[in-house]
BAFISE-314752 format. One record per residue (C-alpha): residue number from 1; chain; x, y, z. Coordinates in nm, 2 decimals, always signed. Example, Ala and Ser with C-alpha at 12.3 -4.5 7.8 and 13.67 -1.06 7.14 Angstrom:
[1 A [+1.23 -0.45 +0.78]],
[2 A [+1.37 -0.11 +0.71]],
//
This chain:
[1 A [+11.65 +9.99 +20.87]],
[2 A [+11.32 +10.00 +21.06]],
[3 A [+11.45 +9.75 +21.31]],
[4 A [+11.77 +9.94 +21.37]],
[5 A [+11.59 +10.27 +21.40]],
[6 A [+11.37 +10.11 +21.66]],
[7 A [+11.67 +9.98 +21.85]],
[8 A [+11.83 +10.32 +21.84]],
[9 A [+11.51 +10.48 +21.97]],
[10 A [+11.51 +10.24 +22.26]],
[11 A [+11.87 +10.34 +22.35]],
[12 A [+11.85 +10.71 +22.30]],
[13 A [+11.47 +10.77 +22.33]],
[14 A [+11.26 +10.88 +22.62]],
[15 A [+11.14 +10.60 +22.85]],
[16 A [+10.84 +10.77 +23.02]],
[17 A [+10.52 +10.92 +22.89]],
[18 A [+10.29 +11.16 +23.08]],
[19 A [+10.07 +10.86 +23.17]],
[20 A [+10.37 +10.71 +23.36]],
[21 A [+10.37 +11.00 +23.61]],
[22 A [+10.16 +10.87 +23.91]],
[23 A [+9.93 +11.11 +24.08]],
[24 A [+9.58 +11.27 +24.07]],
[25 A [+9.62 +11.56 +24.32]],
[26 A [+9.55 +11.91 +24.20]],
[27 A [+9.92 +12.01 +24.24]],
[28 A [+10.05 +11.73 +24.01]],
[29 A [+9.75 +11.76 +23.77]],
[30 A [+9.82 +12.13 +23.70]],
[31 A [+10.18 +12.04 +23.61]],
[32 A [+10.07 +11.77 +23.38]],
[33 A [+9.84 +12.02 +23.20]],
[34 A [+10.13 +12.25 +23.16]],
[35 A [+10.33 +11.98 +23.00]],
[36 A [+10.06 +11.93 +22.74]],
[37 A [+10.08 +12.30 +22.66]],
[38 A [+10.46 +12.34 +22.64]],
[39 A [+10.55 +12.00 +22.49]],
[40 A [+10.43 +12.07 +22.13]],
[41 A [+10.65 +12.38 +22.11]],
[42 A [+11.02 +12.39 +22.04]],
[43 A [+11.11 +12.64 +22.31]],
[44 A [+11.35 +12.55 +22.59]],
[45 A [+11.19 +12.44 +22.92]],
[46 A [+11.34 +12.48 +23.26]],
[47 A [+11.22 +12.23 +23.52]],
[48 A [+11.26 +12.32 +23.89]],
[49 A [+11.19 +12.09 +24.18]],
[50 A [+11.35 +11.96 +24.50]],
[51 A [+11.56 +11.65 +24.49]],
[52 A [+11.36 +11.33 +24.43]],
[53 A [+11.04 +11.50 +24.29]],
[54 A [+11.07 +11.33 +23.95]],
[55 A [+11.21 +11.61 +23.73]],
[56 A [+11.36 +11.37 +23.48]],
[57 A [+11.03 +11.19 +23.44]],
[58 A [+10.87 +11.52 +23.33]],
[59 A [+11.16 +11.58 +23.09]],
[60 A [+11.09 +11.24 +22.93]],
[61 A [+10.72 +11.33 +22.91]],
[62 A [+10.78 +11.66 +22.74]],
[63 A [+10.99 +11.49 +22.47]],
[64 A [+10.73 +11.21 +22.43]],
[65 A [+10.44 +11.46 +22.40]],
[66 A [+10.63 +11.67 +22.14]],
[67 A [+10.67 +11.63 +21.76]],
[68 A [+11.03 +11.52 +21.83]],
[69 A [+10.92 +11.20 +22.00]],
[70 A [+11.07 +10.99 +21.72]],
[71 A [+11.40 +11.17 +21.76]],
[72 A [+11.67 +11.10 +22.02]],
[73 A [+11.64 +11.20 +22.39]],
[74 A [+11.99 +11.26 +22.53]],
[75 A [+12.05 +11.30 +22.90]],
[76 A [+12.35 +11.49 +23.04]],
[77 A [+12.43 +11.52 +23.41]],
[78 A [+12.61 +11.85 +23.42]],
[79 A [+12.74 +11.79 +23.77]],
[80 A [+12.90 +11.47 +23.67]],
[81 A [+13.13 +11.61 +23.40]],
[82 A [+13.46 +11.76 +23.50]],
[83 A [+13.50 +12.11 +23.37]],
[84 A [+13.80 +12.03 +23.15]],
[85 A [+13.60 +11.76 +22.97]],
[86 A [+13.27 +11.94 +22.94]],
[87 A [+13.33 +12.10 +22.59]],
[88 A [+13.44 +11.77 +22.44]],
[89 A [+13.15 +11.58 +22.61]],
[90 A [+12.88 +11.83 +22.49]],
[91 A [+13.02 +11.91 +22.15]],
[92 A [+13.25 +11.62 +22.06]],
[93 A [+13.61 +11.62 +21.94]],
[94 A [+13.82 +11.53 +21.63]],
[95 A [+14.09 +11.26 +21.62]],
[96 A [+14.41 +11.39 +21.77]],
[97 A [+14.24 +11.69 +21.94]],
[98 A [+14.41 +11.60 +22.27]],
[99 A [+14.61 +11.32 +22.43]],
[100 A [+14.39 +11.01 +22.46]],
[101 A [+14.14 +11.13 +22.20]],
[102 A [+13.96 +10.83 +22.04]],
[103 A [+14.07 +10.74 +21.68]],
[104 A [+13.82 +10.89 +21.44]],
[105 A [+13.70 +11.14 +21.70]],
[106 A [+13.37 +11.13 +21.89]],
[107 A [+13.04 +11.31 +21.84]],
[108 A [+12.91 +11.52 +22.14]],
[109 A [+12.58 +11.50 +22.31]],
[110 A [+12.44 +11.79 +22.10]],
[111 A [+12.52 +11.60 +21.78]],
[112 A [+12.36 +11.28 +21.92]],
[113 A [+12.05 +11.48 +22.01]],
[114 A [+12.01 +11.64 +21.67]],
[115 A [+11.64 +11.65 +21.57]],
[116 A [+11.55 +11.55 +21.92]],
[117 A [+11.58 +11.68 +22.28]],
[118 A [+11.86 +11.71 +22.53]],
[119 A [+11.82 +11.71 +22.90]],
[120 A [+12.07 +11.92 +23.09]],
[121 A [+12.03 +11.78 +23.44]],
[122 A [+12.17 +11.98 +23.74]],
[123 A [+12.24 +12.27 +23.50]],
[124 A [+12.30 +12.49 +23.80]],
[125 A [+12.63 +12.31 +23.86]],
[126 A [+12.79 +12.44 +23.54]],
[127 A [+13.10 +12.66 +23.58]],
[128 A [+13.10 +13.01 +23.45]],
[129 A [+13.32 +12.91 +23.16]],
[130 A [+13.10 +12.61 +23.07]],
[131 A [+12.79 +12.84 +23.08]],
[132 A [+12.95 +13.07 +22.82]],
[133 A [+13.02 +12.78 +22.58]],
[134 A [+12.67 +12.65 +22.62]],
[135 A [+12.52 +12.99 +22.56]],
[136 A [+12.70 +13.03 +22.23]],
[137 A [+12.57 +12.69 +22.11]],
[138 A [+12.22 +12.77 +22.20]],
[139 A [+12.23 +13.12 +22.04]],
[140 A [+12.38 +13.00 +21.71]],
[141 A [+12.22 +12.65 +21.69]],
[142 A [+12.55 +12.52 +21.58]],
[143 A [+12.85 +12.35 +21.75]],
[144 A [+13.22 +12.31 +21.67]],
[145 A [+13.40 +11.99 +21.78]],
[146 A [+13.72 +12.03 +21.98]],
[147 A [+14.01 +12.03 +21.74]],
[148 A [+13.80 +12.12 +21.44]],
[149 A [+13.72 +12.43 +21.24]],
[150 A [+13.40 +12.29 +21.09]],
[151 A [+13.07 +12.43 +21.20]],
[152 A [+12.80 +12.17 +21.25]],
[153 A [+12.44 +12.29 +21.26]],
[154 A [+12.22 +12.12 +21.52]],
[155 A [+11.84 +12.12 +21.57]],
[156 A [+11.80 +12.04 +21.94]],
[157 A [+11.54 +12.13 +22.20]],
[158 A [+11.69 +12.20 +22.53]],
[159 A [+11.52 +12.09 +22.86]],
[160 A [+11.71 +12.19 +23.18]],
[161 A [+11.65 +12.06 +23.53]],
[162 A [+11.77 +12.21 +23.86]],
[163 A [+11.69 +12.18 +24.23]],
[164 A [+11.84 +12.53 +24.29]],
[165 A [+11.64 +12.83 +24.17]],
[166 A [+11.85 +12.98 +23.89]],
[167 A [+11.72 +13.33 +23.94]],
[168 A [+11.87 +13.32 +24.29]],
[169 A [+12.21 +13.21 +24.14]],
[170 A [+12.18 +13.50 +23.89]],
[171 A [+12.13 +13.75 +24.18]],
[172 A [+12.44 +13.60 +24.35]],
[173 A [+12.65 +13.63 +24.04]],
[174 A [+12.69 +13.25 +24.01]],
[175 A [+12.48 +13.20 +23.69]],
[176 A [+12.48 +13.40 +23.37]],
[177 A [+12.17 +13.62 +23.33]],
[178 A [+12.17 +13.58 +22.95]],
[179 A [+12.19 +13.20 +22.97]],
[180 A [+11.91 +13.20 +23.24]],
[181 A [+11.68 +13.39 +23.00]],
[182 A [+11.77 +13.15 +22.72]],
[183 A [+11.69 +12.84 +22.92]],
[184 A [+11.38 +12.98 +23.09]],
[185 A [+11.15 +13.03 +22.79]],
[186 A [+10.90 +12.82 +22.98]],
[187 A [+10.94 +12.68 +23.33]],
[188 A [+10.78 +12.40 +23.53]],
[189 A [+10.78 +12.38 +23.90]],
[190 A [+10.74 +12.02 +24.03]],
[191 A [+10.56 +12.02 +24.37]],
[192 A [+10.73 +11.83 +24.65]],
[193 A [+10.56 +11.52 +24.79]],
[194 A [+10.46 +11.72 +25.11]],
[195 A [+10.23 +11.93 +24.88]],
[196 A [+10.06 +11.62 +24.73]],
[197 A [+10.01 +11.39 +25.02]],
[198 A [+9.69 +11.26 +24.87]],
[199 A [+9.90 +11.09 +24.60]],
[200 A [+10.08 +10.87 +24.85]],
[201 A [+9.84 +10.57 +24.83]],
[202 A [+9.86 +10.56 +24.45]],
[203 A [+10.24 +10.60 +24.46]],
[204 A [+10.27 +10.33 +24.72]],
[205 A [+10.06 +10.08 +24.52]],
[206 A [+10.27 +10.16 +24.21]],
[207 A [+10.60 +10.08 +24.40]],
[208 A [+10.45 +9.77 +24.55]],
[209 A [+10.34 +9.65 +24.20]],
[210 A [+10.69 +9.72 +24.07]],
[211 A [+10.85 +9.52 +24.36]],
[212 A [+10.62 +9.22 +24.30]],
[213 A [+10.69 +9.22 +23.93]],
[214 A [+11.07 +9.25 +23.97]],
[215 A [+11.11 +9.02 +24.27]],
[216 A [+10.82 +8.78 +24.25]],
[217 A [+10.67 +8.92 +24.56]],
[218 A [+10.32 +8.88 +24.69]],
[219 A [+10.26 +9.20 +24.88]],
[220 A [+9.91 +9.33 +24.84]],
[221 A [+9.89 +9.68 +24.99]],
[222 A [+9.94 +9.89 +25.31]],
[223 A [+9.69 +9.89 +25.59]],
[224 A [+9.53 +10.22 +25.70]],
[225 A [+9.76 +10.27 +26.00]],
[226 A [+10.07 +10.25 +25.78]],
[227 A [+9.92 +10.49 +25.52]],
[228 A [+9.84 +10.74 +25.80]],
[229 A [+10.20 +10.72 +25.92]],
[230 A [+10.33 +10.79 +25.57]],
[231 A [+10.08 +11.08 +25.53]],
[232 A [+10.20 +11.24 +25.86]],
[233 A [+10.57 +11.24 +25.75]],
[234 A [+10.71 +11.55 +25.56]],
[235 A [+10.93 +11.36 +25.31]],
[236 A [+11.24 +11.57 +25.26]],
[237 A [+11.36 +11.31 +25.01]],
[238 A [+11.03 +11.33 +24.82]],
[239 A [+10.92 +11.04 +24.59]],
[240 A [+11.27 +10.89 +24.58]],
[241 A [+11.26 +10.85 +24.96]],
[242 A [+10.91 +10.70 +24.95]],
[243 A [+11.02 +10.45 +24.69]],
[244 A [+11.30 +10.33 +24.91]],
[245 A [+11.08 +10.31 +25.22]],
[246 A [+10.82 +10.10 +25.03]],
[247 A [+11.09 +9.87 +24.88]],
[248 A [+11.23 +9.80 +25.22]],
[249 A [+10.88 +9.74 +25.37]],
[250 A [+10.80 +9.50 +25.09]],
[251 A [+11.12 +9.31 +25.17]],
[252 A [+11.02 +9.29 +25.53]],
[253 A [+10.66 +9.20 +25.47]],
[254 A [+10.73 +8.95 +25.19]],
[255 A [+10.36 +8.89 +25.13]],
[256 A [+10.03 +9.01 +25.25]],
[257 A [+9.97 +9.36 +25.39]],
[258 A [+10.24 +9.61 +25.49]],
[259 A [+10.20 +9.74 +25.85]],
[260 A [+10.36 +10.01 +26.06]],
[261 A [+10.61 +9.76 +26.19]],
[262 A [+10.73 +9.68 +25.84]],
[263 A [+10.78 +10.05 +25.77]],
[264 A [+10.97 +10.12 +26.09]],
[265 A [+11.19 +9.81 +26.08]],
[266 A [+11.46 +9.97 +25.87]],
[267 A [+11.43 +10.33 +25.99]],
[268 A [+11.70 +10.49 +26.20]],
[269 A [+11.60 +10.51 +26.57]],
[270 A [+11.79 +10.84 +26.63]],
[271 A [+11.63 +11.00 +26.33]],
[272 A [+11.29 +10.90 +26.45]],
[273 A [+11.36 +11.05 +26.79]],
[274 A [+11.49 +11.37 +26.63]],
[275 A [+11.18 +11.41 +26.42]],
[276 A [+10.96 +11.34 +26.72]],
[277 A [+11.14 +11.59 +26.93]],
[278 A [+11.02 +11.88 +26.72]],
[279 A [+10.66 +11.94 +26.83]],
[280 A [+10.60 +12.29 +26.70]],
[281 A [+10.39 +12.39 +26.40]],
[282 A [+10.65 +12.58 +26.19]],
[283 A [+10.66 +12.38 +25.87]],
[284 A [+10.99 +12.53 +25.76]],
[285 A [+11.16 +12.43 +26.08]],
[286 A [+11.01 +12.08 +26.06]],
[287 A [+11.15 +12.05 +25.71]],
[288 A [+11.49 +12.17 +25.82]],
[289 A [+11.51 +11.91 +26.10]],
[290 A [+11.40 +11.64 +25.86]],
[291 A [+11.66 +11.74 +25.60]],
[292 A [+11.93 +11.73 +25.87]],
[293 A [+11.82 +11.38 +25.98]],
[294 A [+11.82 +11.25 +25.62]],
[295 A [+12.17 +11.39 +25.55]],
[296 A [+12.30 +11.24 +25.88]],
[297 A [+12.15 +10.91 +25.78]],
[298 A [+12.32 +10.92 +25.44]],
[299 A [+12.65 +11.01 +25.60]],
[300 A [+12.63 +10.73 +25.84]],
[301 A [+12.54 +10.48 +25.57]],
[302 A [+12.84 +10.59 +25.36]],
[303 A [+13.08 +10.59 +25.66]],
[304 A [+13.13 +10.97 +25.63]],
[305 A [+13.21 +10.96 +25.25]],
[306 A [+13.06 +11.28 +25.12]],
[307 A [+13.06 +11.17 +24.76]],
[308 A [+12.88 +10.85 +24.84]],
[309 A [+12.64 +11.03 +25.07]],
[310 A [+12.55 +11.27 +24.79]],
[311 A [+12.49 +10.98 +24.56]],
[312 A [+12.25 +10.82 +24.81]],
[313 A [+12.07 +11.16 +24.84]],
[314 A [+12.05 +11.20 +24.47]],
[315 A [+12.23 +11.53 +24.46]],
[316 A [+12.58 +11.64 +24.36]],
[317 A [+12.86 +11.67 +24.61]],
[318 A [+12.86 +12.05 +24.59]],
[319 A [+12.49 +12.06 +24.64]],
[320 A [+12.54 +11.85 +24.96]],
[321 A [+12.80 +12.09 +25.09]],
[322 A [+12.57 +12.39 +25.01]],
[323 A [+12.28 +12.22 +25.19]],
[324 A [+12.49 +12.13 +25.49]],
[325 A [+12.61 +12.49 +25.51]],
[326 A [+12.25 +12.62 +25.49]],
[327 A [+12.15 +12.39 +25.77]],
[328 A [+12.45 +12.49 +25.98]],
[329 A [+12.59 +12.14 +25.98]],
[330 A [+12.95 +12.05 +26.04]],
[331 A [+13.12 +12.01 +25.70]],
[332 A [+13.47 +11.91 +25.80]],
//
């Protein structure tokens, strides 16, 4: 039994602890301290941060630092579940509940997360109807499988993550105010990489070590000139983008020290020119231009396929359209 429990914990448990979050800057240290405060509690936590900042890592850490660490940690990508399947995915279904229902039925994510935690990633993408169903489950601490009349009590801690401020969606009438208050008992704001530039050397070394371990590489570190180039960039894709840049540079360098040439080898020439064209000091405008360039690069890499481009960017398709609209980019 002990063996099987350990195997189940590997499958459904959290993978990352607080010590796995790389960084010593004041911005990230303050968030780590907040995790230590909120983790032991059972209240819901809402994590907000830009795409690529590592929101899921913090959700793992909250679970690992809590008294529920031996329980399951279930992850749900709300944007990846079609609206007509959301109820059965979250709450399960009975045999014969609908055409194609599995024999014997199927437990939902909330059942699987019982006595543990559930991460509702991209919770901002839930439809209005889905929000109502989720609210009822959170209020009553019980669920009802599709096709069943049996009430199943659940003891689940809810951790939500979003790259869109939910309070703004509430003001726009796109997110239920009562659900927002239910999810927002505590909130964590993950700083973007542009606000923790001093962590870049540590993050780069971590990614280099990972590359060497996984690929048998012999890359040592970056030289000072390469580090300065990384520090001068504004990182619209945050840590995820930095990881990709370092992986590509390691592939180019193969061994020894990463130089500026290794970093620029795979970069898009037109994107570099576009970034260099903006010579002002308005940080918001610089960020807008960088985001545009990153989206254009993703669209080119996916041959114009919006769904694939969204996957490359680490956001949902609807979030990509919203971002393109905000940046006044051609959507058609």
